[in-house]
TORNUFI-908476 format. One line per 5 residues: number of its first residue (from 1); for each residue x, y, z of N, C-alpha, C. Coordinates in pm, whole numbers, plus 50000, padded with zeros to 5 digits. Layout:
NUM> X,Y,Z,X,Y,Z,X,Y,Z  ...
This chain:
1> 41684,70392,82701,41620,70417,82829,41698,70353,82943  41675,70405,83062,41746,70358,83180,41716,70212,83211  41596,70165,83178,41560,70027,83213,41638,69925,83133  41691,69962,83018,41768,69867,82938,41898,69829,83006  41948,69917,83096,42070,69885,83169,42048,69768,83263
6> 41923,69744,83303,41894,69639,83399,41839,69514,83333  41834,69509,83203,41784,69390,83134,41880,69274,83158  41830,69150,83159,41916,69035,83184,42028,69025,83081  42143,68977,83127,42258,68963,83038,42230,68856,82934  42279,68874,82812,42255,68772,82709,42342,68649,82736
11> 42278,68536,82760,42348,68413,82790,42378,68331,82665  42326,68374,82551,42339,68295,82430,42486,68267,82398  42569,68367,82399,42709,68349,82363,42779,68256,82461  42752,68275,82589,42815,68192,82692,42778,68045,82675  42650,68016,82657,42609,67877,82647,42655,67812,82517
16> 42656,67888,82409,42706,67832,82282,42855,67803,82294  42930,67893,82358,43073,67869,82376,43097,67748,82466  43020,67736,82573,43033,67618,82660,43002,67491,82584  42894,67494,82509,42853,67377,82434,42963,67331,82339  43019,67423,82264,43123,67388,82168,43255,67346,82234
21> 43296,67421,82336,43424,67388,82399,43417,67258,82477  43308,67233,82545,43297,67107,82620,43285,66988,82526  43219,67007,82413,43208,66898,82316,43345,66869,82253  43417,66973,82222,43548,66956,82158,43648,66887,82252  43646,66924,82379,43741,66868,82475,43696,66736,82536
26> 43577,66690,82499,43521,66565,82555,43502,66575,82707  43478,66695,82756,43461,66720,82899,43343,66642,82955  43236,66630,82876,43115,66563,82923,43128,66411,82925  43238,66358,82874,43254,66213,82877,43282,66164,83019  43320,66254,83108,43340,66218,83248,43204,66211,83316
31> 43166,66093,83364,43030,66075,83416,43001,66164,83536  43097,66183,83624,43070,66265,83742,43051,66412,83706  43113,66458,83601,43096,66597,83557,42953,66616,83508  42902,66521,83434,42765,66529,83384,42665,66527,83499  42687,66441,83595,42595,66432,83708,42595,66559,83791
36> 42714,66615,83817,42723,66739,83893,42654,66852,83818  42677,66861,83687,42613,66966,83607,42461,66952,83607  42412,66829,83596,42267,66807,83601,42209,66848,83735  42275,66810,83842,42226,66844,83976,42229,66995,83997  42340,67059,83958,42349,67205,83973,42244,67277,83889
41> 42220,67227,83768,42115,67287,83684,41978,67272,83748  41950,67154,83804,41821,67132,83869,41806,67220,83993  41914,67233,84070,41910,67320,84188,41886,67465,84146  41951,67506,84038,41932,67642,83987,41786,67666,83950  41724,67568,83887,41583,67581,83848,41494,67595,83972
46> 41515,67510,84070,41430,67511,84190,41452,67639,84272  41578,67672,84300,41607,67790,84383,41563,67918,84311  41593,67929,84183,41551,68047,84107,41400,68062,84105  41328,67950,84094,41181,67955,84095,41129,68003,84229  41187,67952,84337,41143,67995,84470,41172,68142,84494
51> 41288,68188,84451,41322,68329,84468,41234,68418,84380  41204,68376,84259,41115,68454,84172,40975,68460,84232  40931,68347,84286,40796,68339,84344,40780,68436,84461  40888,68461,84535,40879,68544,84655,40889,68694,84626  40911,68732,84503,40928,68873,84470,40795,68946,84456
56> 40798,69074,84490,40680,69159,84474,40699,69258,84359  40823,69276,84318,40855,69369,84210,40874,69290,84081  40813,69340,83974,40813,69267,83848,40953,69248,83788  41032,69351,83784,41164,69338,83723,41250,69238,83800  41241,69240,83931,41316,69143,84010,41265,69001,83984
61> 41134,68987,83974,41078,68856,83950,41128,68800,83817  41130,68883,83714,41178,68835,83585,41329,68816,83583  41401,68890,83665,41546,68867,83676,41572,68730,83738  41497,68694,83840,41512,68561,83899,41465,68452,83802  41366,68484,83721,41323,68385,83623,41432,68360,83520
66> 41518,68459,83497,41630,68436,83405,41727,68335,83464  41739,68329,83595,41822,68227,83660,41762,68089,83634  41630,68080,83644,41562,67953,83617,41588,67908,83474  41573,67999,83382,41593,67965,83241,41738,67930,83211  41832,67993,83280,41972,67955,83266,41993,67813,83318
71> 41920,67775,83421,41928,67638,83472,41879,67536,83371  41770,67568,83302,41721,67478,83197,41826,67458,83088  41888,67567,83047,41988,67557,82941,42112,67484,82992  42151,67509,83117,42268,67441,83173,42246,67290,83176  42126,67248,83209,42094,67105,83210,42103,67050,83067
76> 42057,67125,82971,42057,67077,82832,42197,67075,82773  42282,67167,82814,42417,67175,82760,42495,67047,82791  42458,66977,82897,42525,66852,82935,42520,66750,82821  42418,66757,82739,42403,66660,82630,42500,66683,82516  42567,66795,82514,42659,66824,82405,42587,66879,82283
81> 42641,66851,82166,42587,66911,82045,42450,66855,82007  42409,66742,82066,42274,66689,82039,42168,66791,82078  42198,66872,82179,42102,66970,82228,42115,67104,82158  42208,67117,82066,42234,67245,82001,42111,67313,81945  42033,67246,81857,41915,67313,81803,41812,67350,81909
86> 41791,67263,82007,41694,67292,82113,41740,67410,82197  41869,67412,82231,41923,67522,82312,41912,67653,82235  41948,67650,82108,41941,67773,82027,41798,67825,82021  41702,67737,81992,41562,67779,81984,41512,67830,82119  41550,67761,82226,41510,67802,82360,41561,67942,82391
91> 41690,67965,82365,41748,68096,82393,41688,68205,82306  41657,68173,82182,41596,68271,82093,41458,68312,82144  41374,68213,82173,41239,68242,82222,41244,68312,82356  41330,68264,82446,41341,68326,82577,41389,68471,82564  41493,68494,82484,41545,68629,82468,41444,68726,82412
96> 41372,68685,82309,41269,68773,82251,41156,68799,82349  41118,68697,82424,41009,68713,82521,41049,68809,82633  41171,68795,82683,41216,68883,82791,41228,69027,82743  41279,69045,82623,41286,69181,82568,41146,69241,82559  41050,69162,82512,40912,69210,82503,40854,69243,82639
101> 40877,69158,82737,40820,69181,82871,40881,69306,82934  41013,69321,82925,41075,69439,82983,41031,69566,82910  41008,69558,82781,40956,69674,82706,40816,69709,82753  40735,69607,82775,40599,69632,82823,40599,69690,82964  40688,69642,83049,40698,69699,83184,40735,69846,83176
106> 40827,69878,83086,40866,70018,83066,40745,70101,83020  40668,70047,82929,40545,70115,82884,40448,70134,82999  40429,70031,83078,40336,70040,83191,40382,70145,83291  40513,70158,83310,40566,70260,83401,40529,70400,83350  40543,70420,83220,40507,70550,83162,40357,70577,83175
111> 40277,70477,83146,40132,70494,83152,40087,70530,83293  40150,70467,83393,40113,70494,83532,40181,70618,83588  40273,70679,83512,40342,70800,83557,40444,70771,83666  40500,70652,83666,40599,70615,83768,40739,70648,83721  40831,70656,83815,40971,70681,83788,41027,70566,83703
116> 41088,70597,83588,41139,70490,83502,41251,70409,83567  41316,70463,83668,41420,70389,83739,41363,70304,83852  41234,70318,83876,41169,70240,83981,41127,70104,83929  41028,70049,83992,40978,69918,83951,40829,69912,83976  40764,69823,83905,40622,69798,83927,40606,69687,84029
121> 40516,69707,84121,40481,69602,84215,40376,69514,84145  40366,69392,84188,40265,69302,84131,40126,69360,84156  40109,69426,84268,39978,69486,84299,39943,69600,84203  40041,69657,84134,40016,69763,84037,39953,69711,83908  39953,69580,83890,39900,69524,83766,39750,69548,83749
126> 39676,69560,83859,39533,69591,83845,39514,69731,83787  39596,69824,83832,39589,69959,83777,39637,69961,83631  39738,69881,83602,39788,69869,83465,39676,69818,83374  39604,69718,83420,39496,69660,83340,39386,69762,83311  39363,69855,83403,39259,69957,83384,39303,70069,83291
131> 39431,70109,83299,39477,70227,83228,39548,70197,83096  39596,70077,83076,39673,70044,82956,39583,69994,82845  39629,70009,82722,39554,69947,82611,39549,69795,82632  39435,69737,82602,39415,69594,82627,39513,69505,82550  39553,69551,82432,39647,69469,82354,39781,69456,82427
136> 39826,69564,82493,39951,69556,82569,39939,69459,82685  39826,69462,82752,39803,69372,82864,39799,69227,82815  39734,69203,82702,39727,69068,82646,39867,69019,82608  39948,69105,82546,40085,69066,82511,40168,69036,82636  40148,69115,82741,40220,69091,82866,40183,68954,82925
141> 40054,68926,82929,40008,68797,82982,40062,68682,82895  40060,68699,82765,40113,68595,82677,40263,68573,82701  40337,68680,82724,40479,68668,82753,40504,68597,82885  40426,68630,82986,40441,68563,83116,40408,68415,83102  40300,68383,83032,40264,68242,83012,40372,68168,82934
146> 40431,68235,82837,40537,68172,82759,40659,68144,82846  40699,68242,82929,40815,68221,83016,40792,68109,83117  40669,68095,83163,40642,67990,83261,40621,67854,83196  40610,67850,83065,40599,67722,82996,40459,67667,82990  40362,67754,82982,40222,67710,82974,40185,67690,82827
151> 40128,67573,82794,40087,67552,82654,39971,67643,82618  39956,67686,82500,40024,67657,82374,40128,67763,82338  40186,67829,82434,40277,67940,82406,40417,67888,82372  40498,67968,82302,40628,67920,82254,40721,67868,82364  40717,67928,82481,40803,67883,82590,40777,67739,82630
156> 40653,67695,82618,40620,67555,82648,40691,67462,82550  40683,67494,82423,40741,67406,82322,40893,67401,82332  40956,67513,82364,41102,67510,82375,41145,67433,82499  41073,67447,82610,41104,67366,82729,41078,67218,82700  40972,67191,82629,40943,67053,82591,41057,66994,82509
161> 41108,67069,82412,41217,67019,82328,41342,66989,82411  41374,67080,82506,41490,67055,82591,41471,66929,82675  41354,66917,82737,41329,66800,82823,41320,66672,82741  41265,66681,82621,41259,66564,82533,41398,66516,82497  41485,66611,82464,41623,66575,82431,41693,66510,82550
166> 41668,66563,82669,41726,66501,82789,41677,66358,82806  41548,66339,82790,41489,66206,82806,41546,66109,82702  41549,66152,82577,41598,66065,82470,41746,66031,82484  41822,66118,82548,41964,66089,82568,41988,66005,82693  41880,65972,82766,41893,65886,82883,41937,65959,83008
171> 41927,66090,83009,41970,66168,83125,41852,66198,83216  41813,66099,83289,41706,66115,83387,41735,66017,83500  41678,66046,83613,41697,65960,83730,41571,65878,83753  41588,65752,83777,41474,65669,83813,41492,65621,83955  41384,65618,84027,41389,65576,84168,41366,65428,84180
């Protein structure tokens, strides 16, 4: 389908390659490199969240949320191979969730009779809730909650693991 062309790019290979190459070259042993990467990752999370929040179209909103999730992984990659399992699990859960959400958006477009190359507005979700099977709506809500990191959904646990690893490695700022 046409909507698959607009799905977020798979970051798994990029982050795994960065993780391995930076660990091998001892790139992260330079303290200023780690600090810059942490700050850039945090800025990516904040700016991506603000841009996602301001969107009215669902596909755009989830595209900006992929920037946020890339920021989480970028922050975790600073830890080196200690974060490997957490990063892998995070990317796996995130990737499966995004595929599910974009598939559901495609289904909702068909149900509403909209152009598959178009997009759903957030305001269209009330019509989606009325016309779509309830199980699809429930899966969509669960996917959104997972991406935002609301407990008890998988996205919460993977974000928790990343942040726990950061904390345990001493990568936090105290005022």
